[in-house]
C-alpha positions in Angstrom: 0.0 -0.1 -0.1 0.8 3.6 -0.7 2.2 5.4 2.6 -0.3 7.4 4.0 1.1 10.6 5.3 -1.7 10.2 8.3 -4.7 8.2 9.1 -8.0 10.0 8.1 -10.3 10.9 10.8 -13.9 9.8 10.8 -16.1 12.6 9.7 -13.1 14.7 8.6 -13.8 17.7 6.5 -11.6 19.9 4.1 -12.7 23.8 3.4 -12.4 25.0 0.2 -11.3 28.9 -0.8 -12.1 31.3 -3.8 -8.7 32.0 -4.3 -9.3 35.5 -5.6 -11.2 36.5 -2.3 -9.4 33.9 0.0 -13.2 33.3 1.3 -14.5 29.9 1.8 -17.3 28.6 -0.7 -17.9 25.1 1.0 -16.7 22.2 2.8 -16.1 18.6 1.6 -16.1 15.3 3.9 -13.0 13.4 3.6 -14.0 9.4 2.6 -12.2 7.3 4.7 -10.0 4.0 3.4 -13.5 2.1 4.0 -15.3 4.7 2.2 -13.1 4.1 -1.0 -13.2 0.8 -0.7 -16.9 0.7 -0.5 -17.3 3.0 -3.5 -15.3 0.4 -5.7 -17.5 -2.6 -4.7 -20.3 -0.6 -5.7 -18.9 0.5 -8.7 -17.7 -3.4 -9.3 -21.4 -4.7 -8.5 -22.7 -2.1 -11.3 -20.2 -2.8 -14.1 -21.5 -5.8 -15.6 -25.2 -3.9 -16.5 -23.2 -1.4 -17.5 -21.3 -2.9 -19.9 -24.1 -5.1 -21.0 -25.6 -1.8 -22.6 -24.7 -1.4 -26.3 -21.8 0.9 -26.8 -24.1 3.3 -28.8 -26.8 3.6 -26.2 -23.7 4.6 -23.7 -22.4 7.0 -26.2 -26.0 8.4 -26.4 -26.1 9.0 -22.7 -22.3 10.7 -22.5 -23.4 12.9 -25.7 -26.9 14.1 -23.6 -24.5 15.1 -20.7 -22.4 16.7 -22.7 -25.3 18.8 -24.3 -26.9 19.4 -21.1 -23.7 21.2 -19.8 -23.5 23.4 -22.9 -27.0 24.5 -22.2 -26.3 25.4 -18.5 -22.5 27.2 -19.8 -23.1 30.1 -17.5 -23.3 28.3 -14.2 -21.1 25.7 -15.4 -18.4 28.3 -15.9 -19.3 29.9 -12.5 -18.7 26.8 -10.9 -15.0 26.4 -12.4 -14.2 29.9 -11.6 -15.5 30.2 -7.6 -12.7 27.5 -7.1 -9.7 28.5 -9.6 -9.6 31.8 -10.4 -9.7 31.7 -13.9 -11.3 34.6 -16.3 -14.5 33.8 -18.2 -12.1 32.6 -21.4 -10.3 30.3 -19.1 -13.5 28.5 -17.9 -15.2 28.3 -21.3 -12.0 26.9 -22.8 -12.6 24.0 -20.4 -16.3 23.2 -21.1 -15.5 23.7 -25.3 -12.5 21.2 -25.3 -14.7 18.7 -22.6 -17.3 19.3 -25.5 -15.2 18.4 -28.3 -13.9 15.4 -26.7 -17.4 13.9 -26.3 -18.4 14.4 -29.8 -15.3 12.6 -31.0 -15.8 9.3 -29.0 -19.5 9.2 -29.3 -18.8 9.1 -33.1 -16.0 6.7 -33.1 -16.0 4.9 -30.1 -18.3 2.4 -31.6 -16.1 1.9 -34.7 -13.0 1.7 -32.9 -14.2 -0.7 -30.3 -15.8 -2.9 -32.9 -14.4 -6.8 -32.9 -12.2 -7.5 -35.7 -11.0 -10.5 -37.9 -7.1 -11.2 -38.0 -5.3 -13.5 -40.1 -4.8 -16.6 -38.2 -2.0 -19.4 -38.5 -4.2 -21.8 -41.1 -6.3 -18.7 -43.6 -9.7 -20.1 -44.9 -10.0 -22.9 -42.4 -9.3 -20.9 -39.1 -9.9 -17.0 -38.3 -9.1 -15.0 -35.3 -11.4 -12.8 -33.3 -10.3 -9.9 -31.5 -12.9 -8.5 -28.8 -12.2 -5.3 -26.9 -13.4 -5.8 -23.0 -13.5 -3.0 -20.2 -11.2 -3.2 -17.2 -13.7 -3.3 -15.1 -13.8 -0.2 -12.3 -11.2 2.6 -13.3 -10.1 5.0 -10.5 -9.2 8.7 -11.6 -7.3 10.9 -9.5 -7.2 14.2 -10.7 -5.7 17.6 -10.3 -7.1 21.3 -9.8 -5.8 23.5 -12.5 -8.2 22.3 -15.2 -10.9 21.0 -12.6 -13.9 20.0 -15.0 -11.9 19.0 -18.0 -9.2 17.0 -16.4 -11.7 15.1 -14.6 -13.7 13.8 -17.5 -11.5 13.9 -20.7 -10.3 10.5 -19.5 -13.4 9.5 -17.7 -15.6 9.7 -21.1 -13.8 7.1 -22.9 -13.7 4.8 -20.0 -17.5 4.9 -19.6 -18.2 4.5 -23.2 -15.8 1.8 -23.2 -18.0 0.0 -20.4 -15.7 1.0 -17.1 -17.6 2.1 -14.0 -15.6 4.7 -12.5 -14.6 6.3 -9.0 -12.9 9.6 -9.3 -11.3 11.5 -6.5 -10.9 15.5 -7.5 -8.2 17.5 -5.9 -9.2 18.5 -3.1 -8.7 22.0 -4.1 -10.9 22.2 -6.5 -13.5 19.5 -5.7 -16.9 20.9 -7.1 -16.3 21.2 -11.0 -16.3 17.5 -10.6 -19.2 17.3 -8.3 -21.1 19.3 -10.8 -20.2 17.1 -13.7 -21.0 13.7 -11.9 -24.5 15.5 -10.9 -25.0 16.3 -14.5 -24.0 12.6 -15.2 -26.5 11.4 -13.3 -29.6 13.6 -14.8 -28.6 12.3 -18.0 -28.9 8.8 -16.9 -25.9 7.1 -15.6 -27.0 5.1 -12.4 -25.2 6.2 -9.4 -23.3 3.7 -8.7 -21.2 3.6 -12.5 -19.6 6.9 -11.2 -18.9 7.8 -7.9 -16.6 10.4 -6.1 -14.6 10.0 -3.1 -12.9 13.4 -1.9 -9.9 14.1 0.1 -6.3 14.7 0.2 -3.1 12.3 -0.7 -4.5 9.9 1.6 -7.6 9.3 -0.3 -5.9 8.8 -3.3 -3.6 6.3 -2.1 -6.3 4.1 -1.0 -8.3 4.4 -4.4 -5.1 2.9 -6.1 -5.6 -0.1 -3.4 -9.3 -0.9 -4.7 -9.6 -0.3 -8.2 -8.7 -2.4 -11.8 -6.8 0.4 -13.5 -5.4 3.7 -12.6 -5.5 7.2 -14.5 -3.6 9.9 -12.8 -2.8 13.5 -13.8 -0.3 15.4 -11.7 3.2 15.5 -10.3 5.9 13.1 -11.4 6.9 12.9 -7.8 2.9 11.6 -7.1 2.7 9.5 -10.2 5.7 7.5 -9.4 4.2 6.5 -6.5 0.9 5.7 -8.2 3.1 3.4 -10.6 5.0 1.7 -7.8 1.7 0.5 -6.0 -0.2 0.0 -9.4 2.5 -2.2 -10.2 3.1 -4.4 -7.2 -0.7 -4.9 -7.8 -0.4 -5.8 -11.2 -2.8 -3.4 -12.7 -2.7 -1.1 -15.5 -1.9 2.3 -15.1 -1.8 5.6 -17.2 0.4 9.3 -16.0 0.0 12.3 -17.5 2.7 14.4 -15.5 4.8 17.2 -15.4 6.2 19.1 -18.4 9.0 21.9 -19.0 7.2 22.6 -22.2 10.4 24.6 -25.2 9.1 27.3 -27.4 11.1 27.8 -30.7 11.2 30.8 -32.4 12.9 30.4 -35.9 14.7 33.4 -37.2 12.0 33.3 -40.2 8.9 33.5 -38.0 6.7 36.5 -38.3 7.7 38.0 -34.9 4.3 39.5 -33.9 2.5 36.1 -34.0 5.2 34.2 -32.2 5.3 36.6 -29.7 1.5 36.3 -29.2 2.2 32.8 -29.3 4.5 32.9 -26.5 2.0 35.0 -24.1 -0.5 32.7 -24.8 1.4 29.3 -24.1 3.1 30.8 -21.2 -0.2 32.3 -19.5 -2.4 29.8 -20.1 -4.5 29.7 -16.9 -2.1 31.8 -15.3 1.0 29.6 -16.4 -0.7 26.4 -14.7 -0.7 24.3 -17.4 1.4 21.2 -17.9 1.3 21.9 -21.7 1.8 25.4 -21.9 5.0 27.2 -22.4 7.7 27.2 -19.9 11.5 28.4 -21.7 11.6 30.2 -24.9 14.7 29.6 -27.3 15.1 32.6 -30.0 17.6 32.5 -32.8 20.1 35.0 -32.6 19.5 37.3 -35.6 15.7 37.9 -34.4 16.5 38.0 -31.0 16.5 41.8 -30.1 13.6 42.4 -32.0 11.5 39.6 -30.6 11.8 40.9 -27.1 10.6 44.4 -28.3 7.5 42.8 -30.0 7.0 40.6 -26.9 7.3 43.7 -24.4 4.9 45.5 -26.8 2.0 43.1 -26.5 2.7 42.5 -22.8 1.8 45.9 -22.2 -1.4 45.3 -23.5 -2.0 42.7 -21.3 -5.5 42.8 -18.9 -5.0 40.8 -15.6 -8.0 40.6 -13.0 -10.7 38.3 -11.7 -13.8 40.1 -12.7 -16.2 38.9 -15.6 -15.9 39.5 -19.0 -13.7 38.2 -22.1 -11.2 40.8 -22.4 -9.3 39.5 -19.6 -6.2 37.9 -20.5 -5.4 36.1 -17.1 -6.7 35.3 -14.1 -5.5 34.3 -10.8 -3.2 31.5 -9.4 -5.1 28.9 -7.8 -3.0 28.3 -4.4 0.1 29.8 -2.5 2.4 27.2 -3.8 2.8 28.0 -7.1 3.4 31.4 -6.2 6.0 30.4 -3.8 7.7 28.4 -6.4 7.5 31.6 -9.1 9.3 34.0 -6.5 11.8 31.3 -5.6 12.7 30.3 -9.3 13.0 34.5 -10.0 15.0 35.0 -7.2 17.6 32.2 -8.0 17.7 33.2 -11.9 18.4 36.7 -10.7 21.2 35.8 -8.4 22.7 34.0 -11.5 22.7 36.8 -13.9 19.2 36.6 -15.1 17.0 40.0 -15.5 13.5 40.4 -15.0 12.4 43.1 -18.1 8.6 42.8 -17.4 6.4 41.9 -14.3 7.9 39.6 -11.4 5.9 40.8 -8.5 2.7 39.7 -6.8 -0.7 41.9 -6.9 -2.5 41.7 -4.0 -4.6 44.9 -5.1 -6.2 42.4 -7.8 -6.7 39.4 -5.0 -4.7 37.3 -2.8 -3.0 35.2 -5.3 -2.2 37.1 -8.5 0.9 37.3 -9.9 2.0 39.2 -12.8 2.7 38.0 -15.9 6.9 37.7 -16.1 9.5 37.9 -18.8 13.0 37.0 -17.8 16.1 37.1 -20.0 19.7 36.6 -20.0 18.7 32.8 -18.9 20.7 29.7 -18.9 20.4 26.4 -18.1 22.4 26.5 -14.3 18.5 28.4 -13.4 16.1 26.3 -11.6 13.6 28.8 -14.0 14.9 26.6 -16.9 14.9 23.2 -15.2 12.3 22.8 -12.9 8.4 22.7 -13.6 7.2 26.4 -13.0 3.5 26.3 -12.9 3.3 30.2 -13.0 3.4 32.8 -15.5 7.0 32.9 -15.8 8.5 33.2 -19.7 12.3 33.1 -19.6 13.7 33.7 -23.0 17.2 32.6 -23.9 19.3 33.3 -27.2 20.7 30.4 -29.4 22.8 30.9 -32.3 20.8 28.1 -34.4 18.7 24.9 -34.4 20.8 22.5 -33.4 21.5 24.4 -30.4 17.8 24.9 -29.7 16.8 21.4 -30.5 19.7 20.8 -27.9 18.9 22.7 -25.4 14.9 21.7 -25.6 15.8 18.3 -25.2 17.9 18.9 -22.2 15.2 18.5 -19.7 13.6 15.5 -17.9 10.4 16.3 -19.1 9.2 15.6 -22.2 5.5 16.5 -22.7 4.6 19.5 -25.5 6.2 21.7 -27.3 6.2 24.7 -29.7 7.8 26.3 -32.8 7.0 29.3 -34.9 8.3 29.3 -38.5 6.9 30.2 -42.1 8.4 27.1 -43.4 6.0 24.7 -42.1 8.3 21.3 -43.9 11.5 22.7 -42.2 9.0 23.4 -38.8 7.6 19.5 -39.0 11.5 18.4 -39.8 12.5 20.5 -36.6 9.7 19.1 -34.1 10.1 15.3 -35.4 13.8 16.0 -33.1 12.2 17.2 -30.2 11.7 14.5 -27.4 7.9 15.4 -26.6 4.8 13.8 -26.8 3.5 16.4 -29.3 5.0 19.7 -30.7 2.8 22.6 -32.0 3.8 24.5 -34.9 2.4 28.3 -35.0 -0.1 28.0 -32.5 0.7 26.6 -29.1 -1.7 24.3 -26.7 -3.2 22.9 -29.8 -2.5 18.9 -29.5 -4.1 19.7 -26.2 -7.7 20.4 -27.5 -7.4 17.8 -30.8 -9.7 15.1 -29.4 -8.6 12.7 -32.7 -4.7 13.0 -31.9 -3.1 11.3 -28.6 -1.4 13.3 -26.1 0.9 12.1 -23.4 4.5 12.4 -22.2 7.7 11.0 -23.0 11.0 10.8 -20.1 9.0 11.8 -16.7 6.6 13.7 -18.3 3.9 10.2 -18.1 3.1 7.0 -19.6 0.3 6.3 -22.0 -1.7 8.8 -24.2 -4.9 10.4 -23.9 -7.7 11.6 -27.0 -7.6 9.6 -30.2 -8.3 5.9 -30.8 -5.3 5.7 -28.2 -6.9 7.0 -25.3 -9.9 4.8 -25.8 -8.2 1.6 -25.9 -6.2 1.9 -22.9 -9.5 1.2 -21.0 -10.2 -2.2 -22.7 -8.0 -5.2 -22.9 -8.0 -7.2 -26.2 -9.1 -10.7 -26.0 -8.4 -13.0 -28.8 -10.9 -16.0 -30.0 -9.5 -18.5 -32.6 -12.6 -20.3 -34.6 -11.2 -23.6 -36.3 -13.4 -25.2 -39.0 -11.0 -27.9 -40.0 -12.8 -30.4 -37.8 -15.4 -30.7 -40.9 -12.5 -31.7 -43.2 -9.5 -33.0 -41.2 -9.4 -35.8 -38.4 -8.2 -34.1 -35.1 -4.6 -35.1 -34.1 -4.3 -35.6 -30.6 -0.9 -35.2 -29.6 0.9 -33.7 -32.7 -1.2 -31.8 -35.1 0.7 -33.2 -38.4 -2.3 -32.7 -40.8 -2.5 -29.1 -39.9 1.5 -28.6 -40.0 1.5 -30.2 -43.7 -1.6 -28.3 -44.8 0.1 -25.0 -43.7 3.2 -26.0 -45.5 1.6 -26.8 -48.7 -0.3 -23.1 -48.2 3.0 -21.5 -47.8 4.8 -23.4 -50.7 1.9 -23.2 -53.4 -0.5 -20.6 -52.7 1.1 -17.9 -50.8 3.2 -16.3 -53.7 0.1 -15.8 -55.7 -2.8 -15.2 -53.2 -2.5 -12.0 -51.6 -4.8 -12.8 -48.5 -2.8 -15.7 -47.4 0.6 -13.7 -46.6 1.2 -12.5 -43.2 
């Protein structure tokens, strides 16, 4: 069992705060280990009936769920904003991205999971059929930075595949998941098919001990613990972990678009995005002009906690990220970096606001270029050429995402192939993150497995092979050695395979 930091007390509660005002917006009951076990047992009992429904019926129910939320946008956005401090645009992005995922899987899952016929050892007389069976109960441990999207982006394909779900959302932002699960019930999902267990790391550790598959999104440190315990139990798992995403600006790039792309990627959710922009490499010939252009656009940013779509960046969600930003800035400045924009708290806007910050004269000895920041810091480094940019981009333990700006798409794609990351976005950051048909996930210490696309669905099933042999109607059955069958295979190989395409491997 994953070691628990402290025992969970009966009737223990956690207060949830609005990060802008600091006011408590509600409290959650912490699930004990026994609560988690009971939820998993209920989910296991409900799973056969849910899996027995036609996949198209499950897809229709989840499409109805998405439509209900889409029609309830103002309320859904209010729930997300209250516990994250995001502006309207950030909350809307979560809803839109999730809606896109449901649309994709509702239409494509029946085809992706359709039983397949494969070539057998002796074609014509034999065939192999592949069926996809759900794992059973899937446990989801989800983070606070995108509390609605990341609660359901993996759950939806798992449910369509016939699994049941028990989710442990972040204790910092539990109400977005609660809202989504309540809407699942209203759409017709049985209550034992999807359940929530609230709490901190202790509750998450207990969840790993009782489910049949674990999907974890969060830090690399915690993900390693999840992987160890899942491996001890011999259950499958997937991990979407940290990132230190590079952004390369080639010398032929449109500088205004590249500068705005850096700000978009670096300030998404106040920098609290694992697939954003955390370090920027700019070719020497355009470096000085690029700095002028990014400062020009940065000065026009609007930060705040109010309503409206004209706010570019909202609040951080918890103080830990603010302290990390300040520590990385102090380390960088002590080693020779310069803060050319921002760099300070903004208590006049709210308790957890931090200015968008641009640093120059940075190098890889600094924490801001080594460790995940998860805040609105944009360190920019001059490079002599693309070989140096690729070397530095790959000089990190993470490999989640990356971005390139160039006017030569062919050269950009060739450069992207040299970057060790799960995805690379050319001329628009964050785009792979919202492309439901394409897999995304990490290399190195950024994770294991993929979400989205067929790959994101197939991880929630296990293939079962069924072979069917019709030779009993033509050949006697050999008890010890299948001599006649082997002779048939040899004959086919010698005489027919060169001329009959479907008999070839």
